[in-house]
N, C-alpha and C positions, 0 to 999 in steps of 0.2 A: 684580412684575407689578402694574400699577395699572389702574383702570377709569375711563373717561371717556365720557360720552354713550353708554352701553350698549355700548361697544366696549372692548377690552382693549389696554393698552400692554405690550409685551414688550421686555425689555432683553437685548441680545446683545453680548457682549464678545469681540472677535476679537484674536488674537495671530498675527503672522507673524514667523518668525525662521529665518534661514539659520544653522544651528549648526555648519557647517564640520566635520562628522564627529565632533564632540566629544560626550562623554557628560555627563549631568547630575550628575556627582559633586560633592558638597560645595558645592552652590549652593542658595540659597533662591529659590523662584519666587513667593513671596508678593507682593513688590513688583511683579513683572511682571504679576500678575493683579489688582493693586489690593487685596490682601487683608492689608495691614498691620494689626496688632492693633488699632490705634486708628482705623482708616480709616472704617468704616461699620457700620451696624446690619444685622441679618439681613434686614430688610425691604428694604434698599437693594441687596442683592446681585443680580447679573445673573440672569436666568432661564436663560440659556445661556452657556457658555464654548465658544469655537471656537478650536482651536489648529492652525495650519498651519506645519509645519516643512519646511525644505529641507536637503539634504545631511546627512540622518541617516545615521549609519554603517551601511552596507548590505553589509558583508563577509559572505561565505558563512556563517561561524560564527554571526553575529548573525541572519541570515535564518533559519537552522535553529532558533535559540533562539526566534524570534518565532512559529514554528509552534505552539509549546506554551504560550508565555506572552506577555503584553503586552511590547512593546518597552520599553526602559528609560525613554524619555522619556514615553510614555503612562502607565507605571506611576508615574513621579514626579508627574505631574499628578493622576493618580487618587488617590494617597495624600494629596495636599494637599486635594483637593476632597471626598473621601468624608465627612469629618467635618462638612462643611457641607451634607450631604444632596444631593450631586450624583451622578449616575449616568452612566457612559459609554453614550451612545446608539449610536455607531458609530465605528469607526476604519478608515481606508482607507490603504494604503501601496503605493507603486510605487517600488521601489528607495529612493532617498534622500528621496522626497516622502512626507510623513506628515500626515494630517488626522484630527483627533479632535473629536467633538462631545460635550459634557457638558451634561446638563439637570438642573434641580432635580427631585427625585423627584415632586413634586406635579403636574408636567406630563406624566408618562409616559402617562396615559390619554388625552391629547389629541394624541398624535403618531401620524401615519399615513404609510404608504407611504414608508418609509425605504429609500433606494436609493443605491448608489455607482456611480461611473463613472471611467474613466481614459483618458487619451490620451497616447501617446508621441510626442515630437517630436525626440528625440536621434537622430543618425545617420540622418536622413531618415525618422524614424518607427519605426525598429526597436529603438531603445534608450531605456530609460526614465529615463535620468539627467536628462532635460529633458522638460517636458510639464506635465500637470495631473492631479490627482485631485480628485474632488468627492463631496459628499454632498447629496442632496436629500431633503426631507421636508415633510409638511404639519403645520403648527402651528396649532391652533385654527381649522382650515379654510382657512388661507392657505398657499400653497406657497412654500418657500424653497430656493434653490440656493446652496451654498457651494463655491467653487472655489479651490483652493490650487495655484498655478502656479509653475514655475521655467522661465524663458525663456532664450533664447540669450544668452551672455555677450559681453563686450568692446565697446568704444566703436563700432567700425566695423560691428557686426553688427545694425544697426537693422532692415534689411529682413528678416533672419532672425527677429527678435523679432515683427515684424508677421505674418510667415508662421506662426510658432508660434501666435499668437493666433487667426488665421483657422482653422488646422487644429483647434485645440481646440474652437472654436465649431461647426465643421462636423461633427466626429466624435463629440462628446459627445451620446449618445442614451440617454434613459431609457425605461422601459416604462410610465410613467403616462400615461393618455390626456390629450391636449391639453397635456401638460407634458413632451414628449419632449426639447425643446431647452433649453439654458441660459436663454435669454431669454424662454421661455414662462412662466417662473415669476413669481409676484407680487413676490417680492424676490430679488435676486441680490447676493451679496457675493463679490467677486473680489479675491484678495490673494496675496501671496507675494513671492519674489525675482524681480521682473519684469525686472530687469537693465537698465532704461533708464538711459542715461548723460546727460552734459551735452554739448551741441553745442560747436563751436569747439575741437576737439581740437588743431588746428594753432596756435591763437592763445591758448588759455587753458590754462596748465600746471597740474599738480597743486599746485605751490607757490602759484600765484595763487589757485586755488580755496580752498586752506587759509587764505590771508590774508583773502579775502572772508568766509569763515566767522568768522574771528577778529574781523573788524570788524562782524559781525552784518549783513552785506549779503545776507541770505537772499532777500529779495524780488527783488533784482536778479539773483541767481544762479538762482532757480527759473525765470526766463524762458528759460534755456538748456536746460531739462529736456526731453528727448526725448518722454517720455510726455505731457506737457502739450501739446507741439507736434503730435504725431500725433492726439491727441484733437481739437484745434482744427481740424485739416485733415480730420478724418473718416476717417483711414486705419486706425485701430484704437482699441478701447476707447471709441468714440464714444457707445455706449449707456449708459456708466457715468459716474458723477459722483465727484468727490473734492474734499474740502476741501484746499486747497493746504497742503503740509507747512510748519509753522512751527518745525520742529526741524532741526538740522544734518543734512547728508548722513549716511547710515547705513552707508556702505561707502567705502573699505576701511580697516580699522584693523589696527595691529600686534596680534598675538595677545597677550592678557593685559594690554592697556592701552587707553587712549582716545586714543592718538595715531594720526593718519592715516598709513597706509603710502604713502609717496610713489612707490612703484612703480606705483600706479594713481591715476587722477584720481578724487577723491571724487565720489560721486553718490548720489541718492536711489533706490537700487535696490529698496528694500523698501517696498511700498505696499499700501494697502487702499482699494478702490473699491466703489461700491454702485449699485444701480438699483432702481427701484420702478415697477410698473405701476399708477399711481394710480387709474385709472378702469376697472379690470377688472370691478367690481361696481357695479350701478346705485344701490344704496342704502347705500354706504359709500365714502368716498375713502380709499384706503390712503396712509399717510404714513411717512416715515423721517426721523429726526433724528439727526445725528451729534453726540454730546455730548462726545466727546473724540477726539483724534488726536495721538499722541505717541510718541517714541522713549524707550528706556531705556538711557542711556549707561553706567550702572554695571555692566551685564553685559558682561564682556570676555573670555569664553572663545572667542569666534569673531571672525572679521574683519568680521562684520556686527553691528550693533546691532538688537535686537528692536524691533518697532513694535506698538503696540496701538491699538485704536479701540473705542469703545462706541457702540452705536446703540439708539435706542428706535423700535420699529416698532408700527404699529397692526394688530391682528388682528381678525377678524370677531366680532361678537356672536353669541350663541346664536340659533337660529331663533325666530320668534314663537310657533311651536307646538313644544312639547317632548314627549318621551316618546310615549305612545300617541296623544295628540291630534294630534301632528305626523304620526305614521304614518297615522292614519285620514284625515287631511285630504288628504295628498298621494299616498298609495300608488297608488290606482287611476289617477289622472291621469298620474303618472310612468310607471307600468307600461305603460299604453296607448301613450303617446307613445314610450317607449323600445322597445316591441315593434315599432312601425312603423319607427322609425329603424334598428333592428338587423336588420330583416327576419325576426324570429321570428314564429311563428304563435300562440304562447301565452305568457302571463305566466310560466308554470311554467319556461320555458327561461331566464329571467333569473336574475341572481345574488341574493344577500341584499339586504335593504332598504338596509343601509349602503352596499353596492357600487352599488346602484341610484341612491341619492341622489348619491354621489360621481360616478358616470357622468354623471348629469344636470347637475351643476354644471360638469363638465369640458367640456360642450358637446354631449353626446350626445342631449340632450333638447329641442333646439329653439332654438338660437341665443341671441340677446342676452337674451331673457326669462329663460332659465335662470340668468343671473347674479344674479337677484334672490333666489335660494334658496340658503341657506347649508347647509353640512354640519352635521349634528346632532352637536354635541360634548358632549351631555348625558352626565354620568358615569353608567354603569351598572355599579356595582361591588358586590362581595360583601365581607363583613367576615370576615377570618381571625382565628382565635385565635393568640396569640403562639406562635412556634416556639421551644421551649426547647432542643431538641437536633436536629441534622441530621447524619446519618452519610453521608459521601461514599462512593459506590459501593454503598450499601445501599438497601433499600426503606424509605421513610419515610411517615409518615402526617400529613396536614394536615386540619384541620377548619375549616369556614367556614359562615357564615349567609347565606342568600339573602334579599334584601329583598323585600317584597311587590310584586307586579307585575313582578318581574324575568323577562325572557325569555331562555332559553338559546339560543345560536346556534352554528352550526358553526365560526365564526371566533373563538370565545371562547378565551382563553389564560390561563395562570397564569405570572407572572414572579417568580422568586426572585432577589433582589439582596443 
């Protein structure tokens, strides 16, 4: 995380991979996450890792196992990242769709309103083998929505893929005010096995596509990409952007190799797209920079190659008034305006100050002018003595020191990781 012009830059590293029901046995995920031993310093590590998997083994015995423990894939990523001080923020699974978000521990106090959602699109919406799972959260005052999708398969199912997209957009509803829909968020990252194929099924065979890849004619080949075409036509994903893939098609491969399976026409099925609402706030312009976008051909346990992308996003600076000064300056004005907006007769009927500020930012306090006020992300922490022994299932004792001026609140919590 870096700071520029009183704002913060946050790095997000996203992985999408259709794992074809395989388990992560005897494979290293370091290279997939860019964590080779000589790769980068601790300061250059991403602030967040986001992992979206499709076709995770969802047999009944595995589903039962996951009720009590993390699924094997999440556990594999967790074991790799915990030594670098990452914590699992949330995991959401719908049958074979799995989405996990990992954050560096130092960011935990600046995360708010974490929520999950899912939409089934398989068998007319009754089966979860296709569809999307998502996680939304506020990071340093900015809202982020992460969507992992698996859309309808096969070359001729383009209309079904478009319908899947529309259904996900329409049915995904969160409970955060003014951020109920996917595209209400400041930043959206949509990724997964989107299953878009190449046009010209009758004229361009699998062998011809393979030959074009071998000749490095990717620019010519990408012009046949269905996702690119439907975005240009405004039929689907038109609100999202994508750096065009400069890597070979990621589907379909022989299991255990990097040779294309000629039973299917190779295609860029695995994609990562993004959107930003640049002018949501009057006193900062939100930005996103896609700093990498690549496939990882050395991973061959699946018929898909994983794809990763790293982004740098701008999040909001802290408010001009912090702590008590911020509260004293804004409390009465916000309370009065929110009481009117909510139809309440007294300020006492409102929520805590943090909820009040959040409500005001989300639009409850008076339209466009409210966008000039940021969420107060000032750390209000206590200092804990080191825990030397913790007995599971037993009563335990912790000791901590409260800093001067610290105000206890009903929403305070203690997290043990």
